[in-house]
C-alpha positions in Angstrom: 8.2 11.0 49.7 7.9 7.3 49.1 4.5 6.6 47.4 3.5 10.0 46.4 2.9 10.9 43.0 3.2 14.6 41.9 1.1 15.4 38.9 1.3 18.6 36.7 -1.4 19.8 34.4 -0.2 21.8 31.6 -2.7 23.9 29.5 -2.9 23.1 26.0 -1.6 25.7 23.0 -4.6 26.6 20.8 -3.4 25.0 17.1 -4.1 27.8 14.6 -5.4 25.6 11.2 -5.5 26.4 8.1 -5.3 24.8 4.7 -5.5 25.2 0.7 -6.6 21.8 -1.3 -5.9 21.3 -4.8 -8.0 18.2 -6.0 -7.0 17.2 -9.7 -8.4 14.2 -11.7 -5.5 12.7 -13.3 -7.4 10.4 -16.0 -11.0 9.5 -16.1 -12.7 6.2 -18.2 -16.1 5.1 -18.3 -17.6 4.5 -15.1 -14.0 5.3 -13.4 -11.6 8.1 -12.2 -8.5 8.5 -10.6 -7.7 12.0 -8.3 -4.7 13.3 -6.5 -4.9 15.6 -3.8 -2.6 18.2 -2.2 -3.0 19.6 1.2 -0.8 22.8 1.9 -0.5 23.5 5.9 -1.2 27.1 6.7 -1.7 26.7 10.2 0.8 25.3 13.0 2.6 22.3 12.0 0.7 19.2 12.1 1.6 15.8 13.8 -1.9 14.2 12.2 -4.5 15.2 9.8 -7.8 14.2 8.6 -9.5 15.9 5.3 -13.0 15.2 4.8 -15.3 16.5 1.8 -18.8 15.1 0.1 -19.2 13.7 -3.4 -22.5 15.2 -4.3 -23.0 13.4 -7.8 -22.8 10.0 -6.4 -19.2 9.3 -6.9 -17.0 6.3 -4.5 -13.7 6.0 -3.8 -12.7 2.6 -4.8 -9.2 2.7 -3.3 -6.5 5.0 -2.2 -2.8 5.5 -1.7 -0.9 7.8 0.8 -4.1 8.0 3.1 -6.7 5.8 4.6 -9.9 6.9 3.1 -13.5 5.8 4.5 -16.7 6.7 2.8 -20.3 6.9 4.5 -23.0 8.0 1.7 -21.6 11.1 0.1 -19.5 11.7 3.3 -15.6 10.7 2.7 -12.8 11.0 5.2 -9.0 10.9 4.2 -6.6 10.3 7.1 -2.8 10.2 7.1 -0.7 7.1 6.9 2.6 6.6 9.0 5.0 8.4 7.2 3.1 11.6 5.6 1.2 12.8 8.9 3.9 15.3 9.8 3.3 18.2 7.9 5.4 21.8 8.8 3.9 25.4 8.5 4.0 26.0 4.7 4.5 22.1 3.9 2.2 19.5 2.1 0.8 16.1 2.0 -0.7 14.4 -1.1 -2.2 11.2 -1.4 -4.5 9.7 -4.6 -7.6 7.4 -5.1 -9.5 5.7 -8.0 -13.1 6.1 -7.8 -16.5 5.6 -9.3 -18.5 7.8 -11.0 -21.8 7.6 -13.0 -20.6 8.8 -16.4 -22.9 12.2 -16.3 -21.2 14.7 -14.0 -18.1 14.1 -12.1 -17.6 17.7 -10.1 -14.9 18.6 -7.9 -16.1 18.6 -4.1 -17.4 22.1 -3.0 -15.7 22.3 0.1 -12.9 20.4 2.5 -12.1 20.7 5.9 -8.9 19.7 7.7 -9.0 18.2 11.2 -12.5 19.8 11.3 -11.9 23.5 10.3 -12.7 24.5 6.7 -10.2 25.0 4.1 -10.6 28.5 3.1 -7.1 29.1 2.2 -7.0 31.2 5.7 -6.1 30.3 9.3 -8.5 29.7 12.2 -7.7 29.2 15.6 -9.0 25.9 17.1 -10.5 26.2 20.8 -8.1 25.3 23.6 -9.0 21.8 24.7 -10.2 21.9 28.3 -8.2 19.7 30.6 -9.4 15.9 31.5 -8.9 13.7 34.3 -10.0 11.0 31.8 -7.3 9.1 30.8 -6.2 8.7 27.2 -7.6 5.8 25.0 -5.2 3.2 24.3 -3.7 3.7 20.8 -5.4 2.0 18.1 -4.3 1.4 14.6 -4.6 4.2 12.4 -6.9 4.2 9.4 -5.2 2.9 6.2 -2.6 0.6 8.0 -3.5 -3.1 7.4 -3.7 -5.6 10.2 -1.0 -7.2 11.7 -0.1 -11.0 9.8 -1.8 -10.1 6.5 0.0 -10.0 2.8 0.6 -6.7 1.9 0.8 -5.6 -1.9 2.2 -2.5 -3.5 2.5 -1.7 -7.1 4.9 1.2 -7.7 4.0 3.4 -10.8 7.3 5.4 -11.8 6.7 9.3 -12.0 6.4 9.0 -15.8 4.4 5.9 -16.2 0.8 6.1 -17.0 -1.8 4.8 -14.9 -3.3 2.0 -15.7 -6.3 0.1 -13.7 -5.4 -3.1 -15.4 -2.4 -3.4 -13.2 -3.8 -3.1 -9.8 -6.9 -5.2 -11.1 -4.6 -7.8 -12.6 -2.2 -7.9 -9.3 -4.8 -8.2 -7.4 -6.6 -11.3 -9.3 -3.4 -13.3 -9.2 -2.7 -12.5 -5.3 -6.4 -13.8 -4.9 -5.6 -16.8 -7.3 -2.6 -17.5 -5.1 -4.2 -17.3 -2.2 -6.9 -20.1 -3.3 -4.3 -22.1 -4.3 -2.2 -21.8 -1.2 -5.5 -22.9 0.5 -6.0 -26.1 -1.6 -2.8 -27.4 -1.4 -2.0 -26.4 2.2 -5.3 -26.5 3.9 -4.3 -22.9 5.2 -3.9 -19.8 3.6 -2.7 -16.0 4.3 -4.8 -13.1 4.7 -4.8 -10.3 1.7 -5.2 -6.5 2.9 -8.1 -4.3 1.8 -7.6 -3.2 -0.6 -5.6 -5.7 -2.2 -3.0 -3.5 -3.7 -1.8 -0.2 -2.6 -1.1 2.0 -5.7 2.0 3.8 -5.2 3.0 6.9 -7.1 6.9 6.5 -7.2 9.6 9.3 -6.3 11.5 8.6 -9.6 11.1 8.3 -13.2 11.3 4.7 -14.6 15.1 5.2 -16.0 16.0 6.3 -12.4 14.9 2.6 -11.0 16.4 0.9 -14.0 19.7 2.4 -14.3 20.6 3.4 -10.5 22.9 1.0 -8.9 21.7 -1.1 -5.8 22.0 -4.7 -4.5 25.2 -5.7 -6.7 24.1 -6.9 -10.1 21.8 -5.1 -12.3 19.5 -8.1 -12.2 18.5 -6.7 -8.9 18.7 -3.0 -9.6 15.1 -2.3 -10.2 13.1 -4.3 -7.7 15.9 -3.0 -5.2 15.4 0.4 -5.8 11.4 -0.2 -5.5 12.0 -1.9 -2.3 14.3 0.7 -0.8 11.6 3.2 -1.7 8.6 1.5 -0.4 10.6 0.7 2.9 11.3 4.3 3.4 7.9 5.7 2.4 6.1 2.8 4.7 8.6 2.3 7.4 8.8 -1.5 6.4 11.3 -4.0 7.7 12.9 -6.2 6.0 12.1 -9.0 7.2 8.9 -7.4 8.9 6.9 -9.3 11.6 3.7 -7.1 11.1 3.3 -8.2 7.2 4.7 -9.9 4.1 5.1 -7.4 1.9 4.9 -8.1 -2.3 6.0 -5.2 -4.3 5.7 -4.9 -8.3 7.0 -2.2 -10.5 6.5 -0.9 -14.0 9.8 -0.6 -15.0 12.4 -3.2 -15.9 15.7 -2.6 -17.8 18.2 -4.9 -19.4 18.4 -8.0 -17.7 16.5 -6.9 -14.9 14.3 -10.1 -12.9 13.4 -10.3 -9.2 12.6 -12.8 -6.3 11.5 -13.8 -3.2 12.7 -14.1 0.6 12.5 -13.0 4.0 9.1 -12.1 4.2 9.2 -10.1 0.8 8.2 -10.9 -3.1 9.9 -8.0 -5.5 9.0 -8.2 -8.9 10.3 -6.1 -12.0 8.0 -4.6 -15.2 7.5 -8.2 -17.0 5.7 -9.7 -14.0 3.8 -6.9 -13.7 2.7 -6.6 -17.1 1.9 -10.3 -16.8 -0.4 -10.0 -13.8 -2.0 -7.1 -15.7 -3.1 -9.6 -18.7 -0.6 -8.0 -21.4 2.1 -10.8 -21.5 1.2 -14.1 -22.1 -1.0 -16.7 -20.5 -2.4 -16.4 -17.2 -0.8 -19.6 -15.8 2.5 -18.8 -15.9 2.1 -15.6 -13.8 -0.3 -17.2 -11.3 2.7 -20.1 -11.0 5.3 -17.5 -10.6 3.5 -15.9 -7.6 2.9 -19.0 -6.0 6.3 -20.1 -6.2 7.9 -16.2 -4.9 5.3 -16.5 -2.2 7.1 -19.7 -1.2 10.2 -18.4 -1.0 8.7 -15.5 1.2 7.4 -17.9 3.4 10.5 -19.5 3.9 11.5 -22.4 1.4 14.3 -22.7 -0.9 14.4 -23.5 -4.4 13.8 -27.3 -5.4 16.8 -29.0 -6.5 15.5 -30.3 -9.7 12.0 -30.0 -11.8 10.5 -32.4 -9.1 6.4 -31.2 -9.7 6.6 -29.0 -7.0 5.9 -25.3 -7.5 9.3 -24.6 -5.8 10.7 -26.0 -8.9 10.6 -25.1 -12.5 7.4 -27.0 -12.2 5.5 -23.7 -11.7 5.4 -23.0 -15.2 2.8 -25.8 -15.4 0.5 -24.0 -13.1 -2.1 -25.3 -11.8 0.0 -28.8 -12.2 2.4 -28.5 -9.8 2.0 -28.9 -5.4 4.0 -28.5 -2.3 5.7 -31.4 -1.0 5.3 -32.4 2.5 8.6 -31.3 3.6 7.7 -27.7 2.1 4.6 -27.3 3.6 5.9 -28.2 6.8 8.9 -25.8 6.0 6.3 -23.0 5.9 3.7 -23.9 8.7 6.7 -24.1 11.2 8.6 -21.4 9.4 8.9 -17.6 10.4 5.7 -16.5 8.8 3.8 -19.9 9.6 1.7 -17.7 12.2 0.4 -15.9 8.8 -1.0 -19.0 7.5 -4.7 -20.2 9.0 
């Protein structure tokens, strides 16, 4: 029997697809709005989903969380991310997004389809696919999953904290300034994800992140609880060879702080407030991000205030730099391939 391969073809089961969709506008302001979408699966269990609808009043999606969202004209498609593609019968999957509107009308979409089947509250059996001898295509990166060797940034909003557009906007601006500064001082820089900031609706209220012990000293509780949730929900490692990850949370607690290292930056509420422009001069927050990214890329603190951004000189940003040893440390370190 050597050299003989047996092939067995099994007919595919005709999956039943059905859903209900709840579309809720959480907040709305001049020119912008945020919406949350919940899909309830009324059919067979799903291992992946794609929800489609049309915006008929000129709305446009700006950034999304919990789904990879693309838009062409009025047609919008939201596809699951790595952690919410499996939905049991009767189960739900949720995502949210920020969008723009014309200030005149912002109606709820008239209809949705899930995996190509209209969401009417009922169940429709999809036709069984015909067997095919064509090999399956190679796996591709799913929509919404950032490209490898990018810097991935999260703002985690606890469940009892109101959404505020200043936070994703401000954090994105700080990251772009750090990107520019690395290029100026190092000759190479990192690539940011698009969108720069992934907004995450936290599983817990602010007080839980602040008062649930994690990572030893209370200084770390808030940011370590945030990091653990991000790792669980997005399948992240620490370190993670795919991305350098930056997490900021709108929670702090007494004596809380943050830091960087092993491909991560984890920052608490005063940094998030500073990035949003509501906690003092911006140079301090620009310098702080450059400093913590230096740690994420493998650098230790400088031993004295020596004019480098890895010392307290970062408070004088942009009047700090990286010395040659620090440059070599990043370029030859574990994340050197992220810098180009």
